[in-house]
ZADRENTOR-293375 format. One line per 10 residues: number of its first residue (from 1); their letters; for each residue x, y, z of C-alpha. Coordinates in nm, 3 decimals. Example, Ala and Ser with C-alpha at 12.3 -4.5 7.8 and 13.67 -1.06 7.14 Angstrom:
1 = AS = 1.230/-0.450/0.780  1.367/-0.106/0.714
//
This chain:
1 = XXXXXXXXXX = 0.000/0.000/0.000  0.116/0.353/-0.075  0.216/0.541/0.241  0.237/0.918/0.279  0.479/0.984/0.564  0.510/1.328/0.727  0.869/1.313/0.849  0.910/1.666/0.986  1.146/1.761/0.703  0.941/1.671/0.397
11 = XXXXXXXXXX = 0.638/1.473/0.282  0.757/1.128/0.173  0.541/0.923/-0.067  0.643/0.557/-0.045  0.553/0.277/-0.283  0.701/-0.068/-0.332  0.894/0.060/-0.633  1.027/0.396/-0.511  1.012/0.687/-0.269  0.933/1.043/-0.373
21 = XXXXXXXXXX = 0.994/1.344/-0.152  0.770/1.651/-0.173  0.859/1.986/-0.012  0.643/2.036/0.300  0.514/2.367/0.166  0.211/2.467/-0.038  0.071/2.773/-0.210  -0.268/2.895/-0.088  -0.448/3.204/-0.215  -0.823/3.257/-0.247
31 = XXXXXXXXXX = -0.879/2.883/-0.188  -0.647/2.788/-0.473  -0.385/2.533/-0.368  -0.065/2.413/-0.533  0.211/2.185/-0.408  0.525/2.024/-0.539  0.863/2.144/-0.654  0.738/2.449/-0.845  0.601/2.592/-0.517  0.952/2.575/-0.373
41 = XXXXXXXXXX = 1.081/2.760/-0.677  0.816/3.031/-0.636  0.879/3.088/-0.267  1.100/3.393/-0.326  0.829/3.575/-0.521  0.518/3.488/-0.321  0.629/3.405/0.036  0.316/3.562/0.184  0.100/3.295/0.010  0.316/2.991/0.089
51 = XXXXXXXXXX = 0.276/2.785/0.405  0.445/2.489/0.569  0.241/2.194/0.689  0.477/2.175/0.987  0.401/2.523/1.116  0.061/2.624/0.980  -0.232/2.540/1.207  -0.508/2.702/1.004  -0.771/2.432/0.956  -0.909/2.571/0.631
61 = XXXXXXXXXX = -0.566/2.586/0.464  -0.460/2.243/0.593  -0.788/2.087/0.474  -0.730/2.238/0.129  -0.372/2.101/0.135  -0.486/1.743/0.206  -0.748/1.759/-0.068  -0.484/1.876/-0.319  -0.244/1.606/-0.195  -0.516/1.344/-0.250
71 = XXXXXXXXXX = -0.571/1.465/-0.607  -0.193/1.472/-0.667  -0.163/1.106/-0.560  -0.457/1.005/-0.780  -0.307/1.190/-1.076  0.054/1.076/-1.038  0.002/0.721/-0.906  -0.356/0.636/-1.004  -0.411/0.541/-0.641  -0.712/0.628/-0.424
81 = XXXXXXXXXX = -0.643/0.406/-0.123  -0.334/0.479/0.083  -0.227/0.548/0.438  -0.109/0.870/0.606  0.157/0.838/0.875  0.218/1.133/1.111  0.481/1.192/1.377  0.338/1.241/1.726  0.426/1.612/1.728  0.222/1.663/1.411
91 = XXXXXXXXXX = -0.100/1.528/1.555  -0.278/1.855/1.471  -0.271/1.744/1.104  -0.489/1.442/1.180  -0.806/1.647/1.227  -0.764/1.828/0.892  -0.686/1.505/0.704  -0.974/1.312/0.860  -1.226/1.588/0.793  -1.164/1.598/0.416
101 = XXXXXXXXXX = -1.048/1.235/0.361  -1.268/1.023/0.592  -1.186/0.698/0.410  -0.807/0.739/0.431  -0.653/0.589/0.747  -0.437/0.832/0.944  -0.195/0.691/1.199  0.025/0.860/1.456  0.374/0.721/1.517  0.435/0.635/1.881
111 = XXXXXXXXXX = 0.600/0.917/2.074  0.942/0.823/2.204  0.938/0.766/2.576  1.211/0.778/2.834  1.383/1.078/2.680  1.539/1.355/2.876  1.279/1.593/3.015  1.322/1.944/2.880  1.352/2.197/3.165  1.097/2.478/3.161
121 = XXXXXXXXXX = 1.381/2.726/3.132  1.485/2.572/2.807  1.161/2.541/2.613  1.207/2.740/2.292  1.068/2.733/1.941  1.392/2.638/1.769  1.269/2.678/1.412  1.110/3.019/1.472  1.413/3.150/1.660  1.659/3.020/1.399
131 = XXXXXXXXXX = 1.458/3.189/1.121  1.476/3.517/1.311  1.850/3.489/1.382  1.942/3.407/1.021  1.710/3.675/0.877  1.867/3.942/1.095  2.218/3.817/1.019  2.149/3.837/0.644  2.003/4.188/0.665  2.279/4.326/0.888
141 = XXXXXXXXXX = 2.573/4.164/0.711  2.433/4.241/0.365  2.313/4.591/0.458  1.971/4.513/0.317  1.665/4.732/0.385  1.508/4.654/0.722  1.169/4.634/0.554  1.275/4.299/0.401  1.300/4.132/0.742  0.951/3.978/0.749
151 = XXXXXXXXXX = 0.975/3.849/0.392  1.322/3.699/0.438  1.224/3.536/0.767  0.919/3.377/0.605  1.123/3.247/0.310  1.380/3.100/0.549  1.112/2.938/0.763  0.980/2.739/0.469  1.312/2.550/0.457  1.417/2.588/0.820
161 = XXXXXXXXXX = 1.416/2.215/0.898  1.686/2.159/0.634  1.894/2.450/0.763  1.863/2.325/1.119  1.962/1.970/1.026  2.269/2.088/0.833  2.377/2.316/1.119  2.343/2.027/1.364  2.517/1.774/1.137  2.777/1.987/0.959
171 = XXXXXXXXXX = 2.804/2.311/1.156  2.706/2.525/0.856  2.437/2.568/0.592  2.412/2.758/0.263  2.134/3.015/0.223  2.020/3.100/-0.128  1.712/3.313/-0.178  1.570/3.618/-0.349  1.358/3.885/-0.182  1.171/4.161/-0.361
181 = XXXXXXXXXX = 1.147/4.498/-0.184  0.842/4.725/-0.194  1.013/4.932/-0.462  1.048/4.622/-0.683  1.423/4.571/-0.634  1.524/4.204/-0.629  1.785/4.126/-0.363  1.973/3.802/-0.421  2.122/3.634/-0.114  2.392/3.368/-0.134
191 = XXXXXXXXXX = 2.547/3.326/0.206  2.678/3.061/0.439  2.581/3.073/0.806  2.748/2.858/1.066  2.782/2.787/1.436  3.050/3.055/1.465  2.764/3.307/1.478  2.717/3.338/1.856  2.335/3.347/1.855  2.320/3.029/1.645
201 = XXXXXXXXXX = 2.567/2.861/1.878  2.359/2.957/2.183  2.040/2.833/2.015  2.189/2.495/1.923  2.321/2.453/2.277  1.968/2.507/2.406  1.825/2.277/2.138  2.069/1.996/2.222  2.035/2.054/2.598  2.409/2.067/2.654
211 = XXXXXXXXXX = 2.404/2.331/2.928  2.528/2.187/3.256  2.306/2.401/3.481  2.048/2.679/3.495  2.317/2.948/3.503  2.443/2.837/3.161  2.091/2.802/3.022  1.999/3.153/3.135  2.318/3.287/2.975  2.232/3.117/2.646
221 = XXXXXXXXXX = 1.878/3.258/2.651  2.008/3.604/2.741  2.234/3.614/2.433  1.990/3.436/2.201  1.880/3.751/2.018  2.210/3.935/1.991  2.171/3.924/1.612  1.854/4.138/1.629  1.891/4.473/1.458  1.907/4.732/1.737
231 = XXXXXXXXXX = 1.748/5.076/1.758  1.881/5.295/2.038  1.699/5.591/2.190  1.937/5.842/2.343  1.856/6.163/2.530  1.903/6.344/2.858  1.695/6.192/3.136  1.324/6.285/3.167  1.290/6.358/2.795  1.010/6.104/2.760
241 = XXXXXXXXXX = 1.199/5.797/2.636  0.996/5.549/2.840  0.667/5.713/2.739  0.769/5.708/2.374  0.878/5.342/2.381  0.553/5.250/2.557  0.366/5.441/2.286  0.549/5.262/2.006  0.453/4.923/2.148  0.108/5.022/2.271
251 = XXXXXXXXXX = 0.191/4.869/2.609  0.255/5.040/2.940  0.562/4.827/3.007  0.845/5.061/3.104  0.830/5.252/3.430  0.835/5.624/3.358  0.998/5.726/3.684  1.325/5.532/3.669  1.588/5.717/3.870  1.827/5.946/3.685
261 = XXXXXXXXXX = 2.116/5.844/3.908  2.114/5.492/3.763  2.285/5.395/3.440  2.062/5.100/3.355  2.037/5.007/2.988  1.693/4.866/2.906  1.655/4.646/2.599  1.311/4.551/2.465  1.376/4.242/2.255  1.154/4.075/1.993
271 = XXXXXXXXXX = 1.167/3.710/2.104  0.979/3.380/2.126  0.857/3.412/2.486  0.802/3.673/2.758  1.108/3.683/2.982  1.271/3.942/3.207  1.649/3.932/3.251  1.852/4.143/3.493  2.228/4.162/3.450  2.453/4.295/3.727
281 = XXXXXXXXXX = 2.801/4.443/3.721  2.952/4.111/3.829  2.799/3.950/3.515  2.541/3.762/3.720  2.218/3.723/3.522  1.876/3.645/3.667  1.569/3.548/3.466  1.199/3.521/3.533  0.899/3.490/3.307  0.604/3.727/3.309
291 = XXXXXXXXXX = 0.247/3.683/3.196  0.113/4.025/3.099  0.267/4.370/3.078  0.106/4.490/3.400  0.305/4.219/3.577  0.620/4.322/3.390  0.574/4.689/3.481  0.533/4.595/3.846  0.854/4.392/3.840  1.042/4.679/3.673
301 = XXXXXXXXXX = 0.902/4.930/3.918  1.025/4.721/4.211  1.363/4.686/4.042  1.411/5.060/3.985  1.265/5.163/4.318  1.483/4.958/4.552  1.811/5.111/4.658  2.057/4.828/4.679  2.430/4.784/4.687  2.390/4.560/4.382
311 = XXXXXXXXXX = 2.255/4.791/4.111  2.154/4.631/3.778  2.369/4.720/3.480  2.118/4.604/3.217  1.757/4.497/3.195  1.649/4.287/2.899  1.279/4.231/2.822  1.193/3.949/2.582  0.846/4.002/2.435  0.619/3.833/2.181
321 = XXXXXXXXXX = 0.434/4.142/2.055  0.381/4.186/1.682  0.531/4.536/1.701  0.884/4.568/1.560  0.952/4.201/1.478  1.318/4.104/1.480  1.423/4.430/1.646  1.570/4.524/1.980  1.472/4.867/2.111  1.733/5.010/2.348
331 = XXXXXXXXXX = 1.669/5.276/2.612  2.019/5.407/2.693  2.138/5.657/2.957  2.174/6.016/2.841  2.484/6.182/2.704  2.652/6.460/2.900  2.549/6.306/3.231  2.711/6.433/3.547  2.827/6.074/3.596  3.118/5.978/3.368
341 = XXXXXXXXXX = 3.018/5.609/3.375  2.677/5.700/3.227  2.845/5.863/2.929  3.060/5.554/2.875  2.760/5.324/2.887  2.565/5.548/2.648  2.854/5.562/2.400  2.893/5.183/2.416  2.523/5.135/2.341  2.547/5.375/2.046
351 = XXXXXXXXXX = 2.841/5.193/1.891  2.646/4.866/1.889  2.335/5.018/1.727  2.207/4.989/1.372  1.988/5.299/1.408  2.014/5.579/1.663  1.729/5.812/1.751  1.813/6.127/1.947  1.519/6.250/2.155  1.469/6.624/2.189
361 = XXXXXXXXXX = 1.252/6.812/2.436  1.106/7.106/2.241  1.173/7.350/2.528  1.545/7.273/2.522  1.606/7.386/2.163  1.827/7.693/2.157  1.989/7.630/2.496  2.368/7.631/2.493  2.374/7.293/2.668  2.143/7.149/2.403
371 = XXXXXXXXXX = 2.365/7.275/2.121  2.669/7.115/2.287  2.484/6.784/2.314  2.378/6.796/1.950  2.732/6.873/1.840  2.875/6.587/2.045  2.612/6.347/1.911  2.658/6.446/1.545  3.039/6.426/1.570  3.006/6.073/1.706
381 = XXXXXXXXXX = 2.759/5.977/1.431  2.976/6.126/1.156  3.274/5.926/1.273  3.081/5.598/1.279  2.858/5.661/0.977  2.556/5.516/1.157  2.199/5.579/1.051  2.020/5.822/1.276  1.722/6.049/1.324  1.586/6.310/1.563
391 = XXXXXXXXXX = 1.262/6.275/1.756  1.092/6.578/1.908  0.875/6.451/2.192  0.564/6.587/2.363  0.386/6.693/2.043  0.062/6.703/2.243  0.204/6.984/2.461  0.385/7.188/2.196  0.186/7.148/1.874  0.078/7.513/1.872
401 = XXXXXXXXXX = 0.447/7.617/1.862  0.526/7.384/1.572  0.658/7.640/1.323  0.891/7.818/1.564  1.025/7.489/1.707  1.104/7.348/1.363  1.272/7.673/1.255  1.487/7.684/1.569  1.586/7.319/1.531  1.683/7.379/1.167
411 = XXXXXXXXXX = 1.905/7.670/1.276  2.072/7.462/1.548  2.133/7.168/1.314  2.280/7.401/1.052  2.511/7.557/1.311  2.642/7.230/1.451  2.648/7.036/1.122  2.644/7.274/0.827  2.767/7.004/0.585  2.466/6.778/0.631
421 = XXXXXXXXXX = 2.232/6.765/0.334  1.930/6.658/0.536  1.814/6.527/0.872  1.529/6.288/0.947  1.315/6.465/1.208  0.992/6.347/1.374  0.760/6.535/1.609  0.546/6.284/1.801  0.347/6.219/2.116  0.422/5.888/2.284
431 = XXXXXXXXXX = 0.148/5.976/2.534  -0.125/5.998/2.266  0.012/5.687/2.089  -0.001/5.481/2.409  -0.357/5.578/2.503  -0.483/5.553/2.145  -0.338/5.203/2.090  -0.453/5.074/2.428  -0.803/5.207/2.363  -0.804/5.052/2.015
441 = XXXXXXXXXX = -0.692/4.714/2.153  -0.943/4.735/2.442  -0.670/4.723/2.705  -0.822/5.028/2.870  -1.177/5.161/2.859  -1.296/5.497/2.735  -1.348/5.631/3.090  -0.973/5.603/3.156  -0.903/5.812/2.846  -1.168/6.069/2.936
451 = XXXXXXXXXX = -1.015/6.114/3.282  -0.684/6.216/3.128  -0.837/6.547/3.022  -0.559/6.645/2.784  -0.642/6.383/2.517  -0.853/6.506/2.228  -0.944/6.444/1.865  -1.052/6.677/1.585  -1.368/6.622/1.382  -1.481/6.877/1.122
461 = XXXXXXXXXX = -1.241/7.137/1.271  -1.401/7.085/1.613  -1.201/6.971/1.915  -1.358/6.677/2.100  -1.230/6.594/2.448  -1.338/6.468/2.789  -1.683/6.309/2.809  -1.739/6.353/2.437  -1.464/6.105/2.349  -1.583/5.759/2.239
471 = XXXXXXXXXX = -1.426/5.419/2.183  -1.423/5.466/1.806  -1.197/5.773/1.844  -0.900/5.544/1.914  -0.760/5.560/1.560  -0.795/5.938/1.550  -0.594/5.965/1.875  -0.322/5.745/1.723  -0.312/5.961/1.409  -0.278/6.276/1.619
481 = XXXXXXXXXX = 0.022/6.119/1.793  0.203/6.121/1.454  0.373/5.797/1.560  0.315/5.615/1.230  0.595/5.787/1.039  0.844/5.706/1.314  0.731/5.342/1.323  0.784/5.316/0.947  1.131/5.470/0.975  1.229/5.220/1.246
491 = XXXXXXXXXX = 1.092/4.917/1.059  1.279/5.024/0.744  1.602/5.039/0.946  1.642/5.414/0.905  1.622/5.398/0.527  1.315/5.619/0.526  1.141/5.511/0.209  0.817/5.656/0.082  0.685/5.917/0.321  0.863/5.811/0.637
501 = XXXXXXXXXX = 1.071/6.085/0.790  1.033/6.460/0.774  1.351/6.583/0.607  1.476/6.923/0.715  1.599/7.115/0.411  1.540/7.467/0.549  1.232/7.486/0.323  1.042/7.251/0.551  0.670/7.236/0.468  0.428/7.405/0.701
511 = XXXXXXX = 0.168/7.186/0.871  -0.159/7.291/1.026  -0.179/7.214/1.399  -0.442/7.252/1.668  -0.392/7.275/2.040  -0.641/7.223/2.323  -0.615/7.494/2.586
//
């Protein structure tokens, strides 16, 4: 009897005469399904419509896959009676197969017993994490646009079982793919990745369970996402970094009252699970998991509020939010601190960054101290050649002074860096972004927004605030925050693209603004 075996790497069709291997991927769009080798060849062009049977759990797509597989077997082998054999970990496929092919027997292979129990600390989604690590490595080493991250990761994931097997068996694997950017440019990737890449080495150690103890496992998890592209926010203290980062994610995760006398670097890391790491000056690392972001904020508040002889040097938050996939957002200490160690830590964080965003309080523009800071920052950036931008915060408080603030900033930038052709500048409200997104996602109710008093929207040139605000005003609040352009700039890795950053050319376009008084 013909047997269709789902091995975890491919789909193996076995007859008495021969075996045939099919890629475990299929094309699905508007209920049209295709499978076979030509799907693998089309993966570079249409990755958003191609799925793997070993990762996709959508019942409608999987049912369509099994029906197409049945027709493929009838067409190629003239066989209508066969058997499907699944590995125990792919039991979710049984329901889809049985629903569309009730007369085809589906059997599950016996799960192996007596194996080593995986510690809770160590449970990771190896394939997902490896796709993320390799995608980021390709983008960073090849200097590709950050906007290609999602597409490259998806293409990689379709063949990730092969890459993982070769890394485990040989220590290296060859990546060959093509990714088409939004502008229609085809980027060809031909690159070898190997276990010399630290994040891959840490992942394989976790996968193979070679760590001798929890200390080693925590260390491996802590360094697992070092290949993430990093975006660092730098500014003097109290310039609204925590509020802005919370607004970007739509989660009230970072405490907004962290003490200025600490030099803690906070990293918000796109990862496979929610984890909180704390690293101390003696290189000791602690880890605990958190459920929701209220719990995380409470843990961070306790951490920053306790005066202890052992002050954390770095806090790392692993999150599973859809915002900023594959990125690490870094909240670094400010430059020109009265503490020399803070300046060192800030400069170290900047050197490791792929994109640097300098936060500016509108009221500080024109101050001598501000000009010195800008000069120091731009000299550092010029030397390193790193991508950067400027973010004016507190738009909700200063929108009625927009023209004068932009003019003054243009003058300061021209004075401290007269050779620059342009600067990416954003004027945003993290406060409006946070409340708008949380209202949209029903994480807070409309009464909490109304109580804020200073949140408003504009409808037909009329300002609506307080009790007149409704749930369906959430998107309007987000739009007033002007956060979307900054999000686009970050996701594109500082490349800007169509309509991302405001570019100061001294002939900066005037924008109409409204302020609630």
